[in-house]
C-alpha positions as CSV (number, residue, x, y, z in Angstrom):
1,M,63.7,-10.6,35.7
2,F,66.8,-8.5,35.0
3,K,64.7,-6.2,32.7
4,N,62.2,-5.5,35.5
5,I,64.9,-4.7,38.0
6,F,66.7,-2.5,35.5
7,T,63.5,-0.6,34.7
8,S,62.8,-0.3,38.4
9,I,66.2,1.3,39.0
10,L,65.7,3.7,36.1
11,E,62.2,4.7,37.4
12,T,63.6,5.3,40.9
13,V,66.3,7.8,39.6
14,G,63.9,9.4,37.1
15,L,65.5,8.0,34.0
16,A,62.7,5.6,32.9
17,V,60.9,6.4,29.7
18,W,57.2,7.0,29.7
19,V,54.5,7.6,27.1
20,E,52.6,10.8,27.9
21,I,49.2,11.3,26.3
22,V,47.4,14.6,26.7
23,T,43.7,14.6,25.7
24,D,41.5,17.6,24.8
25,S,38.3,15.8,25.8
26,P,38.4,14.9,28.6
27,H,41.1,17.3,29.7
28,C,43.6,14.8,31.0
29,T,47.2,13.8,31.0
30,Y,48.0,10.1,31.1
31,Y,51.4,8.4,31.8
32,F,52.0,4.9,30.6
33,G,55.2,3.1,31.6
34,P,57.8,2.8,32.8
35,F,59.9,1.5,30.0
36,A,63.7,0.9,29.8
37,S,64.1,2.5,26.4
38,E,62.4,4.9,24.0
39,S,62.0,2.1,21.4
40,E,60.2,-0.1,23.9
41,A,57.8,2.8,24.7
42,E,57.3,3.6,21.0
43,S,56.3,0.0,20.4
44,A,53.7,0.1,23.1
45,K,52.2,3.6,22.5
46,L,49.8,2.6,19.7
47,G,48.0,0.3,22.1
48,F,47.5,3.1,24.6
49,I,46.2,5.4,21.9
50,E,43.7,2.8,20.7
51,D,42.5,2.2,24.3
52,L,41.9,5.9,24.9
53,E,40.2,6.5,21.6
54,A,38.0,3.5,22.3
55,E,37.0,5.1,25.6
56,G,35.9,8.3,23.7
57,S,39.0,10.5,24.3
58,K,39.5,13.2,21.6
59,G,42.4,15.4,20.6
60,L,45.3,13.2,21.6
61,S,48.8,14.6,21.8
62,V,51.5,11.9,22.3
63,M,55.1,12.2,23.5
64,V,57.6,9.6,24.6
65,K,60.0,11.1,27.2
66,R,62.1,10.5,30.2
67,C,60.4,11.7,33.3
68,K,59.2,10.6,36.8
69,P,55.5,11.4,36.9
70,E,54.0,11.9,40.4
71,K,50.5,10.7,39.2
72,L,49.7,8.4,36.3
73,T,46.4,10.3,35.5
74,I,45.9,14.0,35.9
75,Y,42.4,15.3,35.3
76,D,42.2,19.1,34.6
77,D,38.7,20.1,35.8
78,S,39.5,23.8,35.4
79,M,38.5,23.4,31.7
80,D,35.1,21.9,32.5
81,F,31.9,23.9,32.1
82,K,30.5,24.7,35.6
83,L,26.8,23.8,35.7
84,D,26.3,25.6,39.1
85,R,26.7,29.0,37.5
86,F,25.3,30.8,34.6
87,F,25.9,34.3,33.0
88,A,23.2,37.0,33.2
89,F,22.8,39.3,30.2
90,S,24.6,42.1,32.0
91,G,27.7,40.0,32.1
92,Q,27.4,39.3,35.9
93,T,27.8,35.8,37.1
94,L,24.8,34.6,39.2
95,K,24.5,31.5,41.4
96,S,21.9,29.1,40.1
97,L,18.8,28.4,42.3
98,N,19.7,24.7,42.6
């Protein structure tokens, strides 16, 4: 009980520890936590890595840090290939007919 209250206080003031995992495919940033200490986060991070790899995520970069994430999952769709456009041979971008 005390641990949960303490972690809640740390989270409120931005001092909680989180596991941040950035993936290349899909282009996402995931935050797991909050944790009261770096050692607690370090102990838990392998499970998060295994879960994301099992879901097919590739190119994982993992960091344990103190932060206060606004969102727990951030999807970067700017890196996705846009299927509604294609390139003409002249280098111009044309709208598809769909």
